[in-house]
mmCIF file of the N, C-alpha and C atoms, coordinates in Angstrom:
data_MODEL
# 
_entry.id   MODEL 
# 
loop_
_atom_site.group_PDB 
_atom_site.id 
_atom_site.type_symbol 
_atom_site.label_atom_id 
_atom_site.label_alt_id 
_atom_site.label_comp_id 
_atom_site.label_asym_id 
_atom_site.label_entity_id 
_atom_site.label_seq_id 
_atom_site.pdbx_PDB_ins_code 
_atom_site.Cartn_x 
_atom_site.Cartn_y 
_atom_site.Cartn_z 
_atom_site.occupancy 
_atom_site.B_iso_or_equiv 
_atom_site.pdbx_formal_charge 
_atom_site.auth_seq_id 
_atom_site.auth_comp_id 
_atom_site.auth_asym_id 
_atom_site.auth_atom_id 
_atom_site.pdbx_PDB_model_num 
ATOM 1   N N  . MET A 1 1  ? 17.037 13.667 35.089 1.00 0.00 ? 1  MET A N  1 
ATOM 2   C CA . MET A 1 1  ? 15.913 14.320 35.723 1.00 0.00 ? 1  MET A CA 1 
ATOM 3   C C  . MET A 1 1  ? 15.391 15.402 34.786 1.00 0.00 ? 1  MET A C  1 
ATOM 4   N N  . SER A 1 2  ? 14.126 15.399 34.545 1.00 0.00 ? 2  SER A N  1 
ATOM 5   C CA . SER A 1 2  ? 13.534 16.374 33.642 1.00 0.00 ? 2  SER A CA 1 
ATOM 6   C C  . SER A 1 2  ? 13.057 17.602 34.414 1.00 0.00 ? 2  SER A C  1 
ATOM 7   N N  . LYS A 1 3  ? 12.801 18.648 33.651 1.00 0.00 ? 3  LYS A N  1 
ATOM 8   C CA . LYS A 1 3  ? 12.321 19.904 34.234 1.00 0.00 ? 3  LYS A CA 1 
ATOM 9   C C  . LYS A 1 3  ? 11.119 20.395 33.441 1.00 0.00 ? 3  LYS A C  1 
ATOM 10  N N  . TRP A 1 4  ? 10.343 21.222 34.084 1.00 0.00 ? 4  TRP A N  1 
ATOM 11  C CA . TRP A 1 4  ? 9.213  21.858 33.453 1.00 0.00 ? 4  TRP A CA 1 
ATOM 12  C C  . TRP A 1 4  ? 9.771  23.016 32.635 1.00 0.00 ? 4  TRP A C  1 
ATOM 13  N N  . ALA A 1 5  ? 9.668  22.947 31.312 1.00 0.00 ? 5  ALA A N  1 
ATOM 14  C CA . ALA A 1 5  ? 10.259 23.950 30.431 1.00 0.00 ? 5  ALA A CA 1 
ATOM 15  C C  . ALA A 1 5  ? 9.300  24.270 29.290 1.00 0.00 ? 5  ALA A C  1 
ATOM 16  N N  . PHE A 1 6  ? 9.482  25.436 28.693 1.00 0.00 ? 6  PHE A N  1 
ATOM 17  C CA . PHE A 1 6  ? 8.609  25.857 27.603 1.00 0.00 ? 6  PHE A CA 1 
ATOM 18  C C  . PHE A 1 6  ? 9.080  25.266 26.283 1.00 0.00 ? 6  PHE A C  1 
ATOM 19  N N  . ASN A 1 7  ? 8.165  24.629 25.584 1.00 0.00 ? 7  ASN A N  1 
ATOM 20  C CA . ASN A 1 7  ? 8.433  24.069 24.263 1.00 0.00 ? 7  ASN A CA 1 
ATOM 21  C C  . ASN A 1 7  ? 7.874  25.045 23.234 1.00 0.00 ? 7  ASN A C  1 
ATOM 22  N N  . TYR A 1 8  ? 8.761  25.678 22.470 1.00 0.00 ? 8  TYR A N  1 
ATOM 23  C CA . TYR A 1 8  ? 8.321  26.661 21.479 1.00 0.00 ? 8  TYR A CA 1 
ATOM 24  C C  . TYR A 1 8  ? 7.563  26.015 20.327 1.00 0.00 ? 8  TYR A C  1 
ATOM 25  N N  . GLU A 1 9  ? 7.813  24.741 20.063 1.00 0.00 ? 9  GLU A N  1 
ATOM 26  C CA . GLU A 1 9  ? 7.108  24.046 18.985 1.00 0.00 ? 9  GLU A CA 1 
ATOM 27  C C  . GLU A 1 9  ? 5.625  23.879 19.299 1.00 0.00 ? 9  GLU A C  1 
ATOM 28  N N  . SER A 1 10 ? 5.320  23.502 20.541 1.00 0.00 ? 10 SER A N  1 
ATOM 29  C CA . SER A 1 10 ? 3.923  23.262 20.918 1.00 0.00 ? 10 SER A CA 1 
ATOM 30  C C  . SER A 1 10 ? 3.275  24.499 21.527 1.00 0.00 ? 10 SER A C  1 
ATOM 31  N N  . GLY A 1 11 ? 4.117  25.434 22.020 1.00 0.00 ? 11 GLY A N  1 
ATOM 32  C CA . GLY A 1 11 ? 3.581  26.628 22.671 1.00 0.00 ? 11 GLY A CA 1 
ATOM 33  C C  . GLY A 1 11 ? 3.121  26.361 24.091 1.00 0.00 ? 11 GLY A C  1 
ATOM 34  N N  . GLU A 1 12 ? 3.582  25.250 24.682 1.00 0.00 ? 12 GLU A N  1 
ATOM 35  C CA . GLU A 1 12 ? 3.156  24.871 26.025 1.00 0.00 ? 12 GLU A CA 1 
ATOM 36  C C  . GLU A 1 12 ? 4.352  24.490 26.886 1.00 0.00 ? 12 GLU A C  1 
ATOM 37  N N  . TYR A 1 13 ? 4.142  24.523 28.203 1.00 0.00 ? 13 TYR A N  1 
ATOM 38  C CA . TYR A 1 13 ? 5.157  24.025 29.130 1.00 0.00 ? 13 TYR A CA 1 
ATOM 39  C C  . TYR A 1 13 ? 5.050  22.511 29.176 1.00 0.00 ? 13 TYR A C  1 
ATOM 40  N N  . GLU A 1 14 ? 6.221  21.855 29.169 1.00 0.00 ? 14 GLU A N  1 
ATOM 41  C CA . GLU A 1 14 ? 6.262  20.400 29.151 1.00 0.00 ? 14 GLU A CA 1 
ATOM 42  C C  . GLU A 1 14 ? 7.381  19.905 30.053 1.00 0.00 ? 14 GLU A C  1 
ATOM 43  N N  . ASP A 1 15 ? 7.325  18.634 30.387 1.00 0.00 ? 15 ASP A N  1 
ATOM 44  C CA . ASP A 1 15 ? 8.349  17.962 31.179 1.00 0.00 ? 15 ASP A CA 1 
ATOM 45  C C  . ASP A 1 15 ? 9.450  17.516 30.216 1.00 0.00 ? 15 ASP A C  1 
ATOM 46  N N  . ILE A 1 16 ? 10.599 18.237 30.203 1.00 0.00 ? 16 ILE A N  1 
ATOM 47  C CA . ILE A 1 16 ? 11.634 18.015 29.193 1.00 0.00 ? 16 ILE A CA 1 
ATOM 48  C C  . ILE A 1 16 ? 12.969 17.687 29.856 1.00 0.00 ? 16 ILE A C  1 
ATOM 49  N N  . ASP A 1 17 ? 13.627 16.629 29.355 1.00 0.00 ? 17 ASP A N  1 
ATOM 50  C CA . ASP A 1 17 ? 14.960 16.239 29.818 1.00 0.00 ? 17 ASP A CA 1 
ATOM 51  C C  . ASP A 1 17 ? 16.012 17.196 29.282 1.00 0.00 ? 17 ASP A C  1 
ATOM 52  N N  . ARG A 1 18 ? 17.208 17.102 29.857 1.00 0.00 ? 18 ARG A N  1 
ATOM 53  C CA . ARG A 1 18 ? 18.342 17.937 29.437 1.00 0.00 ? 18 ARG A CA 1 
ATOM 54  C C  . ARG A 1 18 ? 18.658 17.762 27.947 1.00 0.00 ? 18 ARG A C  1 
ATOM 55  N N  . ASP A 1 19 ? 18.461 16.556 27.427 1.00 0.00 ? 19 ASP A N  1 
ATOM 56  C CA . ASP A 1 19 ? 18.779 16.301 26.015 1.00 0.00 ? 19 ASP A CA 1 
ATOM 57  C C  . ASP A 1 19 ? 17.653 16.685 25.062 1.00 0.00 ? 19 ASP A C  1 
ATOM 58  N N  . GLY A 1 20 ? 16.549 17.223 25.589 1.00 0.00 ? 20 GLY A N  1 
ATOM 59  C CA . GLY A 1 20 ? 15.462 17.693 24.741 1.00 0.00 ? 20 GLY A CA 1 
ATOM 60  C C  . GLY A 1 20 ? 14.307 16.726 24.579 1.00 0.00 ? 20 GLY A C  1 
ATOM 61  N N  . PHE A 1 21 ? 14.329 15.605 25.293 1.00 0.00 ? 21 PHE A N  1 
ATOM 62  C CA . PHE A 1 21 ? 13.212 14.665 25.195 1.00 0.00 ? 21 PHE A CA 1 
ATOM 63  C C  . PHE A 1 21 ? 12.052 15.168 26.038 1.00 0.00 ? 21 PHE A C  1 
ATOM 64  N N  . SER A 1 22 ? 10.899 15.336 25.413 1.00 0.00 ? 22 SER A N  1 
ATOM 65  C CA . SER A 1 22 ? 9.692  15.777 26.101 1.00 0.00 ? 22 SER A CA 1 
ATOM 66  C C  . SER A 1 22 ? 8.915  14.562 26.583 1.00 0.00 ? 22 SER A C  1 
ATOM 67  N N  . TRP A 1 23 ? 8.859  14.392 27.894 1.00 0.00 ? 23 TRP A N  1 
ATOM 68  C CA . TRP A 1 23 ? 8.085  13.285 28.463 1.00 0.00 ? 23 TRP A CA 1 
ATOM 69  C C  . TRP A 1 23 ? 6.594  13.531 28.280 1.00 0.00 ? 23 TRP A C  1 
ATOM 70  N N  . THR A 1 24 ? 6.199  14.763 28.165 1.00 0.00 ? 24 THR A N  1 
ATOM 71  C CA . THR A 1 24 ? 4.797  15.101 27.967 1.00 0.00 ? 24 THR A CA 1 
ATOM 72  C C  . THR A 1 24 ? 4.314  14.622 26.601 1.00 0.00 ? 24 THR A C  1 
ATOM 73  N N  . ARG A 1 25 ? 5.142  14.834 25.573 1.00 0.00 ? 25 ARG A N  1 
ATOM 74  C CA . ARG A 1 25 ? 4.761  14.475 24.208 1.00 0.00 ? 25 ARG A CA 1 
ATOM 75  C C  . ARG A 1 25 ? 5.311  13.123 23.771 1.00 0.00 ? 25 ARG A C  1 
ATOM 76  N N  . GLY A 1 26 ? 6.323  12.612 24.486 1.00 0.00 ? 26 GLY A N  1 
ATOM 77  C CA . GLY A 1 26 ? 6.904  11.323 24.132 1.00 0.00 ? 26 GLY A CA 1 
ATOM 78  C C  . GLY A 1 26 ? 7.812  11.374 22.921 1.00 0.00 ? 26 GLY A C  1 
ATOM 79  N N  . GLU A 1 27 ? 8.405  12.539 22.665 1.00 0.00 ? 27 GLU A N  1 
ATOM 80  C CA . GLU A 1 27 ? 9.307  12.687 21.521 1.00 0.00 ? 27 GLU A CA 1 
ATOM 81  C C  . GLU A 1 27 ? 10.305 13.799 21.804 1.00 0.00 ? 27 GLU A C  1 
ATOM 82  N N  . TYR A 1 28 ? 11.355 13.840 20.991 1.00 0.00 ? 28 TYR A N  1 
ATOM 83  C CA . TYR A 1 28 ? 12.350 14.898 21.151 1.00 0.00 ? 28 TYR A CA 1 
ATOM 84  C C  . TYR A 1 28 ? 11.816 16.204 20.584 1.00 0.00 ? 28 TYR A C  1 
ATOM 85  N N  . THR A 1 29 ? 12.183 17.282 21.238 1.00 0.00 ? 29 THR A N  1 
ATOM 86  C CA . THR A 1 29 ? 11.865 18.607 20.736 1.00 0.00 ? 29 THR A CA 1 
ATOM 87  C C  . THR A 1 29 ? 13.178 19.351 20.538 1.00 0.00 ? 29 THR A C  1 
ATOM 88  N N  . TYR A 1 30 ? 13.246 20.161 19.522 1.00 0.00 ? 30 TYR A N  1 
ATOM 89  C CA . TYR A 1 30 ? 14.502 20.836 19.201 1.00 0.00 ? 30 TYR A CA 1 
ATOM 90  C C  . TYR A 1 30 ? 14.420 22.341 19.404 1.00 0.00 ? 30 TYR A C  1 
ATOM 91  N N  . ASN A 1 31 ? 13.259 22.828 19.761 1.00 0.00 ? 31 ASN A N  1 
ATOM 92  C CA . ASN A 1 31 ? 13.073 24.258 19.948 1.00 0.00 ? 31 ASN A CA 1 
ATOM 93  C C  . ASN A 1 31 ? 12.386 24.476 21.292 1.00 0.00 ? 31 ASN A C  1 
ATOM 94  N N  . TRP A 1 32 ? 13.203 24.490 22.347 1.00 0.00 ? 32 TRP A N  1 
ATOM 95  C CA . TRP A 1 32 ? 12.658 24.616 23.697 1.00 0.00 ? 32 TRP A CA 1 
ATOM 96  C C  . TRP A 1 32 ? 13.576 25.478 24.544 1.00 0.00 ? 32 TRP A C  1 
ATOM 97  N N  . ASP A 1 33 ? 13.050 25.997 25.632 1.00 0.00 ? 33 ASP A N  1 
ATOM 98  C CA . ASP A 1 33 ? 13.799 26.889 26.519 1.00 0.00 ? 33 ASP A CA 1 
ATOM 99  C C  . ASP A 1 33 ? 14.630 26.056 27.488 1.00 0.00 ? 33 ASP A C  1 
ATOM 100 N N  . ASP A 1 34 ? 15.931 25.979 27.232 1.00 0.00 ? 34 ASP A N  1 
ATOM 101 C CA . ASP A 1 34 ? 16.817 25.190 28.088 1.00 0.00 ? 34 ASP A CA 1 
ATOM 102 C C  . ASP A 1 34 ? 17.593 26.072 29.066 1.00 0.00 ? 34 ASP A C  1 
ATOM 103 N N  . SER A 1 35 ? 17.102 27.264 29.330 1.00 0.00 ? 35 SER A N  1 
ATOM 104 C CA . SER A 1 35 ? 17.827 28.215 30.181 1.00 0.00 ? 35 SER A CA 1 
ATOM 105 C C  . SER A 1 35 ? 18.012 27.704 31.609 1.00 0.00 ? 35 SER A C  1 
ATOM 106 N N  . GLU A 1 36 ? 17.085 26.938 32.123 1.00 0.00 ? 36 GLU A N  1 
ATOM 107 C CA . GLU A 1 36 ? 17.232 26.405 33.483 1.00 0.00 ? 36 GLU A CA 1 
ATOM 108 C C  . GLU A 1 36 ? 18.396 25.420 33.554 1.00 0.00 ? 36 GLU A C  1 
ATOM 109 N N  . TYR A 1 37 ? 18.532 24.576 32.543 1.00 0.00 ? 37 TYR A N  1 
ATOM 110 C CA . TYR A 1 37 ? 19.666 23.649 32.496 1.00 0.00 ? 37 TYR A CA 1 
ATOM 111 C C  . TYR A 1 37 ? 20.976 24.414 32.348 1.00 0.00 ? 37 TYR A C  1 
ATOM 112 N N  . ARG A 1 38 ? 21.008 25.430 31.480 1.00 0.00 ? 38 ARG A N  1 
ATOM 113 C CA . ARG A 1 38 ? 22.225 26.229 31.296 1.00 0.00 ? 38 ARG A CA 1 
ATOM 114 C C  . ARG A 1 38 ? 22.583 26.972 32.570 1.00 0.00 ? 38 ARG A C  1 
ATOM 115 N N  . ARG A 1 39 ? 21.588 27.460 33.296 1.00 0.00 ? 39 ARG A N  1 
ATOM 116 C CA . ARG A 1 39 ? 21.819 28.158 34.561 1.00 0.00 ? 39 ARG A CA 1 
ATOM 117 C C  . ARG A 1 39 ? 22.466 27.215 35.580 1.00 0.00 ? 39 ARG A C  1 
ATOM 118 N N  . GLU A 1 40 ? 21.969 25.993 35.671 1.00 0.00 ? 40 GLU A N  1 
ATOM 119 C CA . GLU A 1 40 ? 22.558 25.005 36.580 1.00 0.00 ? 40 GLU A CA 1 
ATOM 120 C C  . GLU A 1 40 ? 24.009 24.701 36.216 1.00 0.00 ? 40 GLU A C  1 
ATOM 121 N N  . GLU A 1 41 ? 24.283 24.544 34.927 1.00 0.00 ? 41 GLU A N  1 
ATOM 122 C CA . GLU A 1 41 ? 25.652 24.267 34.485 1.00 0.00 ? 41 GLU A CA 1 
ATOM 123 C C  . GLU A 1 41 ? 26.583 25.419 34.830 1.00 0.00 ? 41 GLU A C  1 
ATOM 124 N N  . GLU A 1 42 ? 26.114 26.644 34.652 1.00 0.00 ? 42 GLU A N  1 
ATOM 125 C CA . GLU A 1 42 ? 26.928 27.813 34.978 1.00 0.00 ? 42 GLU A CA 1 
ATOM 126 C C  . GLU A 1 42 ? 27.208 27.881 36.480 1.00 0.00 ? 42 GLU A C  1 
ATOM 127 N N  . GLU A 1 43 ? 26.203 27.604 37.293 1.00 0.00 ? 43 GLU A N  1 
ATOM 128 C CA . GLU A 1 43 ? 26.400 27.600 38.747 1.00 0.00 ? 43 GLU A CA 1 
ATOM 129 C C  . GLU A 1 43 ? 27.413 26.534 39.152 1.00 0.00 ? 43 GLU A C  1 
ATOM 130 N N  . GLU A 1 44 ? 27.347 25.368 38.526 1.00 0.00 ? 44 GLU A N  1 
ATOM 131 C CA . GLU A 1 44 ? 28.295 24.298 38.834 1.00 0.00 ? 44 GLU A CA 1 
ATOM 132 C C  . GLU A 1 44 ? 29.716 24.704 38.429 1.00 0.00 ? 44 GLU A C  1 
ATOM 133 N N  . ARG A 1 45 ? 29.859 25.339 37.267 1.00 0.00 ? 45 ARG A N  1 
ATOM 134 C CA . ARG A 1 45 ? 31.185 25.819 36.845 1.00 0.00 ? 45 ARG A CA 1 
ATOM 135 C C  . ARG A 1 45 ? 31.733 26.843 37.829 1.00 0.00 ? 45 ARG A C  1 
ATOM 136 N N  . ARG A 1 46 ? 30.872 27.737 38.310 1.00 0.00 ? 46 ARG A N  1 
ATOM 137 C CA . ARG A 1 46 ? 31.318 28.740 39.290 1.00 0.00 ? 46 ARG A CA 1 
ATOM 138 C C  . ARG A 1 46 ? 31.757 28.085 40.589 1.00 0.00 ? 46 ARG A C  1 
ATOM 139 N N  . ARG A 1 47 ? 30.982 27.116 41.067 1.00 0.00 ? 47 ARG A N  1 
ATOM 140 C CA . ARG A 1 47 ? 31.350 26.407 42.296 1.00 0.00 ? 47 ARG A CA 1 
ATOM 141 C C  . ARG A 1 47 ? 32.697 25.721 42.136 1.00 0.00 ? 47 ARG A C  1 
ATOM 142 N N  . ASN A 1 48 ? 32.883 25.059 41.008 1.00 0.00 ? 48 ASN A N  1 
ATOM 143 C CA . ASN A 1 48 ? 34.144 24.360 40.768 1.00 0.00 ? 48 ASN A CA 1 
ATOM 144 C C  . ASN A 1 48 ? 35.311 25.329 40.673 1.00 0.00 ? 48 ASN A C  1 
ATOM 145 N N  . SER A 1 49 ? 35.090 26.494 40.096 1.00 0.00 ? 49 SER A N  1 
ATOM 146 C CA . SER A 1 49 ? 36.190 27.450 39.977 1.00 0.00 ? 49 SER A CA 1 
ATOM 147 C C  . SER A 1 49 ? 36.490 28.105 41.319 1.00 0.00 ? 49 SER A C  1 
ATOM 148 N N  . LEU A 1 50 ? 35.491 28.253 42.177 1.00 0.00 ? 50 LEU A N  1 
ATOM 149 C CA . LEU A 1 50 ? 35.709 28.848 43.496 1.00 0.00 ? 50 LEU A CA 1 
ATOM 150 C C  . LEU A 1 50 ? 36.373 27.877 44.458 1.00 0.00 ? 50 LEU A C  1 
ATOM 151 N N  . PHE A 1 51 ? 35.929 26.635 44.443 1.00 0.00 ? 51 PHE A N  1 
ATOM 152 C CA . PHE A 1 51 ? 36.398 25.656 45.412 1.00 0.00 ? 51 PHE A CA 1 
ATOM 153 C C  . PHE A 1 51 ? 37.378 24.661 44.819 1.00 0.00 ? 51 PHE A C  1 
ATOM 154 N N  . GLY A 1 52 ? 37.602 24.737 43.533 1.00 0.00 ? 52 GLY A N  1 
ATOM 155 C CA . GLY A 1 52 ? 38.478 23.780 42.875 1.00 0.00 ? 52 GLY A CA 1 
ATOM 156 C C  . GLY A 1 52 ? 37.779 22.446 42.722 1.00 0.00 ? 52 GLY A C  1 
ATOM 157 N N  . ASP A 1 53 ? 38.382 21.580 41.969 1.00 0.00 ? 53 ASP A N  1 
ATOM 158 C CA . ASP A 1 53 ? 37.816 20.236 41.863 1.00 0.00 ? 53 ASP A CA 1 
ATOM 159 C C  . ASP A 1 53 ? 38.798 19.235 42.451 1.00 0.00 ? 53 ASP A C  1 
ATOM 160 N N  . ASP A 1 54 ? 38.416 17.982 42.485 1.00 0.00 ? 54 ASP A N  1 
ATOM 161 C CA . ASP A 1 54 ? 39.216 16.948 43.148 1.00 0.00 ? 54 ASP A CA 1 
ATOM 162 C C  . ASP A 1 54 ? 40.589 16.746 42.513 1.00 0.00 ? 54 ASP A C  1 
ATOM 163 N N  . THR A 1 55 ? 40.753 17.096 41.265 1.00 0.00 ? 55 THR A N  1 
ATOM 164 C CA . THR A 1 55 ? 42.039 16.869 40.599 1.00 0.00 ? 55 THR A CA 1 
ATOM 165 C C  . THR A 1 55 ? 43.119 17.821 41.100 1.00 0.00 ? 55 THR A C  1 
ATOM 166 N N  . ASP A 1 56 ? 42.743 18.899 41.767 1.00 0.00 ? 56 ASP A N  1 
ATOM 167 C CA . ASP A 1 56 ? 43.717 19.866 42.268 1.00 0.00 ? 56 ASP A CA 1 
ATOM 168 C C  . ASP A 1 56 ? 44.291 19.484 43.629 1.00 0.00 ? 56 ASP A C  1 
ATOM 169 N N  . LEU A 1 57 ? 43.774 18.434 44.254 1.00 0.00 ? 57 LEU A N  1 
ATOM 170 C CA . LEU A 1 57 ? 44.183 18.114 45.611 1.00 0.00 ? 57 LEU A CA 1 
ATOM 171 C C  . LEU A 1 57 ? 45.584 17.533 45.690 1.00 0.00 ? 57 LEU A C  1 
ATOM 172 N N  . TRP A 1 58 ? 45.993 16.683 44.777 1.00 0.00 ? 58 TRP A N  1 
ATOM 173 C CA . TRP A 1 58 ? 47.297 16.034 44.866 1.00 0.00 ? 58 TRP A CA 1 
ATOM 174 C C  . TRP A 1 58 ? 47.983 16.161 43.579 1.00 0.00 ? 58 TRP A C  1 
# 
């Protein structure tokens, strides 16, 4: 699932996947704001550390 993120190369907001593929431009970008993806990953790590994961059950 892609997100609306700022591409520093083009200077515009674009629809960019987690791996850096810009659906707007149809190519990979290497200089873009991935903070929304990093924020989601951090929230998931916090949830897992608070509630544990499935491997801790047995």
